[in-house]
N, CA and C atoms as a LAMMPS dump frame, in Angstrom:
ITEM: TIMESTEP
0
ITEM: NUMBER OF ATOMS
210
ITEM: BOX BOUNDS ff ff ff
-5.0000000000000000e+02 5.0000000000000000e+02
-5.0000000000000000e+02 5.0000000000000000e+02
-5.0000000000000000e+02 5.0000000000000000e+02
ITEM: ATOMS id mol type element x y z
1 1 1 N 95.412 390.022 467.917
2 1 2 C 94.655 390.501 466.783
3 1 3 C 93.359 389.713 466.63
4 2 1 N 93.446 388.391 466.678
5 2 2 C 92.258 387.559 466.513
6 2 3 C 92.085 386.744 467.786
7 3 1 N 90.925 386.84 468.416
8 3 2 C 90.709 386 469.588
9 3 3 C 89.46 385.156 469.408
10 4 1 N 89.673 383.911 469.062
11 4 2 C 88.618 382.906 468.916
12 4 3 C 87.464 383.346 468.014
13 5 1 N 87.792 383.996 466.934
14 5 2 C 86.768 384.415 465.979
15 5 3 C 86.486 383.266 465.014
16 6 1 N 85.237 383.139 464.574
17 6 2 C 84.955 382.116 463.569
18 6 3 C 85.725 382.436 462.282
19 7 1 N 86.003 381.424 461.452
20 7 2 C 86.831 381.64 460.258
21 7 3 C 86.321 382.742 459.332
22 8 1 N 85.016 382.893 459.206
23 8 2 C 84.488 383.908 458.295
24 8 3 C 84.689 385.324 458.826
25 9 1 N 85.044 385.476 460.103
26 9 2 C 85.24 386.801 460.69
27 9 3 C 86.701 387.227 460.693
28 10 1 N 87.612 386.372 460.246
29 10 2 C 89.037 386.692 460.267
30 10 3 C 89.395 387.684 459.168
31 11 1 N 88.838 387.542 457.99
32 11 2 C 89.191 388.414 456.867
33 11 3 C 88.964 389.893 457.168
34 12 1 N 87.833 390.292 457.753
35 12 2 C 87.676 391.714 458.084
36 12 3 C 88.706 392.204 459.107
37 13 1 N 89.092 391.332 460.029
38 13 2 C 90.084 391.729 461.025
39 13 3 C 91.454 391.897 460.383
40 14 1 N 91.794 391.043 459.438
41 14 2 C 93.059 391.184 458.711
42 14 3 C 93.044 392.472 457.904
43 15 1 N 91.953 392.761 457.237
44 15 2 C 91.837 393.997 456.467
45 15 3 C 91.949 395.216 457.378
46 16 1 N 91.343 395.161 458.556
47 16 2 C 91.437 396.267 459.504
48 16 3 C 92.871 396.451 459.993
49 17 1 N 93.577 395.33 460.202
50 17 2 C 94.981 395.418 460.628
51 17 3 C 95.812 396.142 459.579
52 18 1 N 95.667 395.734 458.32
53 18 2 C 96.456 396.367 457.268
54 18 3 C 96.034 397.817 457.047
55 19 1 N 94.768 398.141 457.234
56 19 2 C 94.312 399.527 457.11
57 19 3 C 94.926 400.382 458.217
58 20 1 N 95.064 399.824 459.41
59 20 2 C 95.646 400.571 460.525
60 20 3 C 97.152 400.726 460.383
61 21 1 N 97.792 399.873 459.602
62 21 2 C 99.248 399.896 459.457
63 21 3 C 99.706 400.582 458.175
64 22 1 N 98.886 401.46 457.61
65 22 2 C 99.268 402.082 456.338
66 22 3 C 100.491 402.963 456.484
67 23 1 N 100.743 403.526 457.655
68 23 2 C 101.926 404.357 457.856
69 23 3 C 103.14 403.544 458.266
70 24 1 N 102.939 402.294 458.622
71 24 2 C 104.036 401.45 459.074
72 24 3 C 104.194 400.281 458.107
73 25 1 N 104.924 400.522 457.032
74 25 2 C 105.093 399.515 455.985
75 25 3 C 105.831 398.284 456.519
76 26 1 N 106.775 398.483 457.411
77 26 2 C 107.548 397.36 457.959
78 26 3 C 106.678 396.359 458.688
79 27 1 N 105.741 396.852 459.474
80 27 2 C 104.842 395.959 460.21
81 27 3 C 103.937 395.193 459.261
82 28 1 N 103.436 395.87 458.243
83 28 2 C 102.595 395.197 457.254
84 28 3 C 103.37 394.146 456.481
85 29 1 N 104.624 394.464 456.124
86 29 2 C 105.46 393.494 455.4
87 29 3 C 105.772 392.291 456.284
88 30 1 N 106.049 392.531 457.569
89 30 2 C 106.325 391.427 458.491
90 30 3 C 105.099 390.531 458.646
91 31 1 N 103.927 391.135 458.733
92 31 2 C 102.694 390.347 458.857
93 31 3 C 102.447 389.52 457.601
94 32 1 N 102.708 390.101 456.439
95 32 2 C 102.524 389.361 455.186
96 32 3 C 103.514 388.2 455.094
97 33 1 N 104.747 388.438 455.517
98 33 2 C 105.752 387.37 455.506
99 33 3 C 105.354 386.243 456.455
100 34 1 N 104.896 386.587 457.646
101 34 2 C 104.479 385.559 458.6
102 34 3 C 103.277 384.772 458.09
103 35 1 N 102.412 385.433 457.334
104 35 2 C 101.253 384.73 456.777
105 35 3 C 101.671 383.783 455.663
106 36 1 N 102.672 384.158 454.872
107 36 2 C 103.095 383.34 453.729
108 36 3 C 104.097 382.267 454.124
109 37 1 N 104.803 382.45 455.215
110 37 2 C 105.881 381.545 455.599
111 37 3 C 105.459 380.077 455.738
112 38 1 N 104.35 379.744 456.39
113 38 2 C 103.977 378.32 456.497
114 38 3 C 103.748 377.659 455.135
115 39 1 N 103.172 378.398 454.197
116 39 2 C 102.931 377.842 452.858
117 39 3 C 104.254 377.605 452.145
118 40 1 N 105.179 378.543 452.267
119 40 2 C 106.491 378.41 451.621
120 40 3 C 107.249 377.225 452.203
121 41 1 N 107.234 377.093 453.519
122 41 2 C 107.939 375.974 454.16
123 41 3 C 107.31 374.645 453.756
124 42 1 N 105.993 374.574 453.731
125 42 2 C 105.322 373.337 453.316
126 42 3 C 105.684 372.993 451.88
127 43 1 N 105.723 373.993 451.005
128 43 2 C 106.08 373.728 449.61
129 43 3 C 107.506 373.207 449.512
130 44 1 N 108.437 373.789 450.26
131 44 2 C 109.823 373.342 450.187
132 44 3 C 109.964 371.882 450.597
133 45 1 N 109.233 371.469 451.634
134 45 2 C 109.322 370.076 452.078
135 45 3 C 108.54 369.119 451.174
136 46 1 N 107.488 369.597 450.538
137 46 2 C 106.635 368.727 449.725
138 46 3 C 106.814 368.956 448.222
139 47 1 N 107.88 369.643 447.843
140 47 2 C 108.104 370.02 446.454
141 47 3 C 108.1 368.812 445.52
142 48 1 N 108.734 367.72 445.922
143 48 2 C 108.806 366.549 445.031
144 48 3 C 107.411 366.003 444.711
145 49 1 N 106.488 366.108 445.664
146 49 2 C 105.128 365.612 445.427
147 49 3 C 104.341 366.546 444.507
148 50 1 N 104.563 367.862 444.648
149 50 2 C 103.925 368.812 443.735
150 50 3 C 104.389 368.555 442.305
151 51 1 N 105.698 368.397 442.128
152 51 2 C 106.259 368.177 440.796
153 51 3 C 105.779 366.838 440.241
154 52 1 N 105.791 365.787 441.061
155 52 2 C 105.329 364.473 440.608
156 52 3 C 103.869 364.528 440.178
157 53 1 N 103.053 365.262 440.906
158 53 2 C 101.641 365.391 440.541
159 53 3 C 101.454 366.139 439.238
160 54 1 N 102.243 367.184 439.023
161 54 2 C 102.135 367.937 437.77
162 54 3 C 102.582 367.081 436.588
163 55 1 N 103.679 366.341 436.761
164 55 2 C 104.169 365.49 435.677
165 55 3 C 103.173 364.376 435.382
166 56 1 N 102.59 363.79 436.413
167 56 2 C 101.598 362.735 436.21
168 56 3 C 100.391 363.276 435.459
169 57 1 N 99.988 364.491 435.772
170 57 2 C 98.856 365.092 435.072
171 57 3 C 99.15 365.337 433.609
172 58 1 N 100.367 365.786 433.315
173 58 2 C 100.761 366.031 431.921
174 58 3 C 100.845 364.714 431.168
175 59 1 N 101.45 363.695 431.783
176 59 2 C 101.563 362.401 431.123
177 59 3 C 100.175 361.821 430.834
178 60 1 N 99.268 361.961 431.776
179 60 2 C 97.909 361.45 431.597
180 60 3 C 97.222 362.185 430.447
181 61 1 N 97.399 363.507 430.398
182 61 2 C 96.784 364.304 429.334
183 61 3 C 97.372 363.941 427.982
184 62 1 N 98.698 363.841 427.91
185 62 2 C 99.331 363.493 426.636
186 62 3 C 98.936 362.099 426.187
187 63 1 N 98.845 361.158 427.123
188 63 2 C 98.463 359.8 426.782
189 63 3 C 97.032 359.761 426.212
190 64 1 N 96.119 360.507 426.821
191 64 2 C 94.744 360.534 426.341
192 64 3 C 94.637 361.211 424.993
193 65 1 N 95.406 362.259 424.746
194 65 2 C 95.356 362.968 423.468
195 65 3 C 95.871 362.083 422.351
196 66 1 N 96.935 361.319 422.6
197 66 2 C 97.492 360.446 421.576
198 66 3 C 96.51 359.339 421.196
199 67 1 N 95.796 358.798 422.164
200 67 2 C 94.853 357.733 421.88
201 67 3 C 93.545 358.255 421.276
202 68 1 N 93.176 359.481 421.6
203 68 2 C 91.976 360.062 421.03
204 68 3 C 92.147 360.396 419.561
205 69 1 N 93.375 360.672 419.121
206 69 2 C 93.605 361.079 417.727
207 69 3 C 93.642 359.892 416.782
208 70 1 N 93.692 358.673 417.286
209 70 2 C 93.748 357.491 416.411
210 70 3 C 92.39 357.088 415.892
């Protein structure tokens, strides 16, 4: 599908692929799953860091709000 195209040229090729697969929903669904799979796997392995970062951000925000109100 993509052969050594610069990054800005990939999006039109992906759109063309999905336009060509309008009659074949299974192929489009498989392509979407393959595109999302690396992100899902990375999130599963790095979940504790995502959660720790969100909690740290909330704690920092709450700490600043409490001190600003005094």
